[in-house]
N, C-alpha and C positions, 0 to 999 in steps of 0.2 A: 250879564248870563253865567251863570254857575254852570260846572260839568254836570250837576244832578239833573239840571234842566234842559240837557240835550235831549233831542228828539233819537238822534240816533246813536244811543248807546252801545251798539255792540261794534260801530265805527271808532268809537273814542276810546273801548276796551281794546281794540285791535292795534290801534295806534300806541298806546301805553305798552302793551307787550314787545311791539317792534323795538321801543326805546329802552326799555329794560334789558334788551337783547343786546344793545348795542355793544359791539367789542370793547369799548374803550371801559364800560360799566364792569364787565367779566374780568379786566387786567386788573382792575381796581379791586376787585372782590376776591381775586386770585392772590393778589400779595398781601391782602388783609388775613386771607386764610392762612396762609404760611407763617406771618407773625403771631397770631393767635394759638396756633396748634404748638408753636415753639415755646411761648410762655406761658401757656398752661401747663406744659408738661404731659404730651398726651403719652399714654403706655398701653399697648396691646398685652392683654392678659392671656395667659395659657390656655389655649383649647385648641382643637382639633377642627381645621376649618371644614373638612369634607363631612364630619360629623355634624357640623352646624347645617351644612345644606342639606343633608338628608333628614335632620329633624325639622327644617323648616319645608320640605316637602311634606313630610307628614303632617304638619299643622296647616300649610296651606292649602295643600291639595289634596289633604286627606288621602296620601297614599301610604300603603300599608308598609311598615319599616321592616327591612330583611335581616336587620342586626339589632342588637342591643345597642341602646343609647347610652353614652359616657358625660353627657350632658342633658339639661333641662332647663324649664323656664328661668330658672334662680339664675343658671350659670353666669358669672361676671365676663364680658367681651373686651372691655377696655376702659382704663380710668383718664379722666380729665380733670385736672386739679382735684378737688374733693369730691368729686362725682363718679360713679361707677356705671356703667350702662350694661343692661343684661341680656339675654337671649329676647325673654320678652319685650323688652322695650324693642329690639330690633323686629320681632313679629310686628309688634303693634306698628311698627312705621311702616312693613313693607304691606301689612293687609290694604291699606289704601294708596301705597304710592308704587307699587312694583308696575300697573298696568301701564303700557306705552300708550301715550296721548294719540287717539285717532286711529289705534289698531287693536287687532284681536291678541297680540302676543304680549307675552311680559319681561321684563327686564330681568336680565340674569342676576343671582342672589349676589355675585361680586359686585356689579352695579349698584344695586340697592344697597349694599353695606355702605360703599363709599357715599353715597347720597346721605344716608343715616348718619356716618361720621362727620359728614360737614354740617348738617343740621345740629347734630349736637356741640360741633366746635361753637358753632355762633350764638346756639342759645346759652352758652355757657358763659360765653363773652358777656353777653347783654346782663346776666344775673351778677356779672364779677367784675365791673368796670371798675369798680371804687378800689379795687386790689391791685390794680393795676399802676405803673408808675405814670406821672403826669404828662410826659411826650407822648405816651402810647395814648393815654385817656383824649390829649388834645387832637392828635391826629383821627382817632375812632368820633370825636365829636365833630370833626370838620365832614366825616364821612357821613354822619348822621345828618348833618346840615345841607350837606349835599344832596341828601336823597329828600329833604325836608324841600329845598328849592326845587328839585324836581318835580315833587308831587303838585308845589304852588303852581310850578309855570304849565304843569301838566292840565291843571284844573283852571287856571286862569287866562291861558294866552292858547297853547298848541290845540289842545281839544277843541275849545269853542272855536278856533279859525279853522279848525279840518272841518268841523262839520255844522256851523252854522251858516246855511245855504243863505238865508234871508239877508243876513247881513254880508256875506260874500258879495252877493248880486246888488246890495246897495253902494258897498264900496266900491265894487265894478262901475255902477252908474255916474258915481261921482268923479271917477278917474278914467273915463273911457277912452279918451285920447292919448291916454298912457299907455296902452294895448292897440299896438298897430305891427301888421305885417309888413315886414320889410322884404328882401327879396326872399321868395319861397316857393315852394312848389308839392304839388299832390303828388305822393310819391309810396311806393311799398318798399320798404326796409327789411331785409332778408337778414337773421341772425344766424349762425350757422357755428355747431361746437368746435369746429377748427379749420383751417385754411383749404385742406382736401376736398371736404365737404362741401364749402363754398365754392370752390372752382367746380364740381360736378354740379351742383344746384344753378349755377350762374350760367354754364353751358345749356342747362335746360331751360331756362327762362329765357336765353337769348334766341333759341330754336322755337320756343313756342311762347311768346310772352302774355297772350290773351290767356293762356291756360296756366298761368303760374300756380292759382289757387289748386290744382290738380298735380302740378310738379313738385309742389312743398310735402302733399301728403306721402310721397314716395321715401321721403327722409325721415319720418316717425317724431320722434323728439332728438334728433339729430339738428333740428334747425326750428326756429319760429319765425313769426312775420308779424309786423307791424305796419299799417296803413292809416294814411291821412296827410294834412297839409301840416308840411313842417320848414322852419327857417332853413335856408341854403345851408347854412352854417352847422345845421344837426343832421345833415341827411349823409351819411357814410359813403365815402368815393366820389366826394365833389370837390376836394381841397383845392387839386389843381386843374380844374377843367370847368368849363362854362356849360352847365345842364341845359339839355333840351329835352323836349316832349319825345317819349319812345325809347329815350336811352337808359342803357342797364350798365350801371357804373362799375368802374374797378372794385377791386377788392381790400378792404381797409382792415388790416389786424390788429388784434387788441394783445400788446405784448405782455398783461398783466396774468392773462389766463389763456393765452393762445386761440381764443375764438376769433372769429371773422365774420364780416357782414359786406354787403354791398346792397344796391338800389337799383331799383326799377323807375325812372322818372315818368308820370303821366302827365301833368300841365305844370308850365312854369308860370310862376306869376312876377311880374318883373316891377310893377306900379305898388307903391305902399297902399294898404286899406285896413282899416279896423277890424278888429276880432272881435267875433261873437263872445260873450260870457264863457260857453263851454269851451272856447278854442283858446280863452284867456285863463280858466280856472286854475290852473297850477302855479301861474304865475300872482293872480289875484289873491289865493291862499296866503303865499308867501309876504308879499306886501301887507295883506289886512293882518297877518301875525305879528310883523314888524312893527306895525302902526298901534294894535294892542298892547306890544310890550312898551313902546313909547310911553302912552297914555299910561300904563300900570306904573312905570318906574318915575313919571311926572306925579302922579297922585302920591306915591309913597316919600318921595322928596317932599312934598306940601304937608303931609301929616306929619312927617319925622325929619324936619330940619337939620342938617348938620352944622355943628356951632363948633368953630376951632380955636382952642386956647391960643392965642398967638404967643402968650409968655412962653408955655411949654416948648410951642414947636420950635422957637427959635434957639432953645436948649439944646434940641435934637438933631437940627439941622449945624450946629457948631460942630 
């Protein structure tokens, strides 16, 4: 099944967005940006920044200028290799890119200018790839191949595994015995912004366990909650204790961001039992994705068999 045949396209697009925002992708792009801007010889041309912002206001927001402008649409802003970007180029970009996604506000002119500059840098490099040295061109090809591989994996593996509910359920039915509850419990898990908030909320829950929903409302966005059946090993505060029904666990602190969590145990299950599809779905998706990947790799090996030239190999390993 291809990504275009997926019924839930919105979910597939959301997944792609999350993957593209992965910090590792951003680090790679930042390194590349710095290398391109250095190799291309970026040069800011003389213009008054404040004049540019006022001029942009007059064009984009139709504000009446209070002073005469020393710039116009043709004024050059910066040079990148053999290309010059002008005020007109900047304004054209700003018209469609200055709005903050999901908000009524707009970005500052400086923010838009930085985005415009970055777009120009990558655009210039795509147009002048052949002008760069072999090592740099090789690195860019690796990046392009990485993006190509990313798109292939998205279309053939990740999006399908995430969104094809029918195949997920089919995979689950064929592997039901794989998805079992071990030691588990129905629990309410409280996640707090810091340890102090966790202490306050825990005291309130201990005092009024049945009213935990009312208690958490008092803390607003400083805490949130998750409830359901969990493996004991995944319930905060249970590492050094034997959980029992009605227990409020101790606080478990996250050293990465100083957040804290604790749990209210409702029912403890000590005997193994099979999970339902909904209970096992996150694990099913992971396993189904791995299965798709194995089949895809096997198909590639079948279609494109690798042949090793033994004679050449022996000369290399000497």
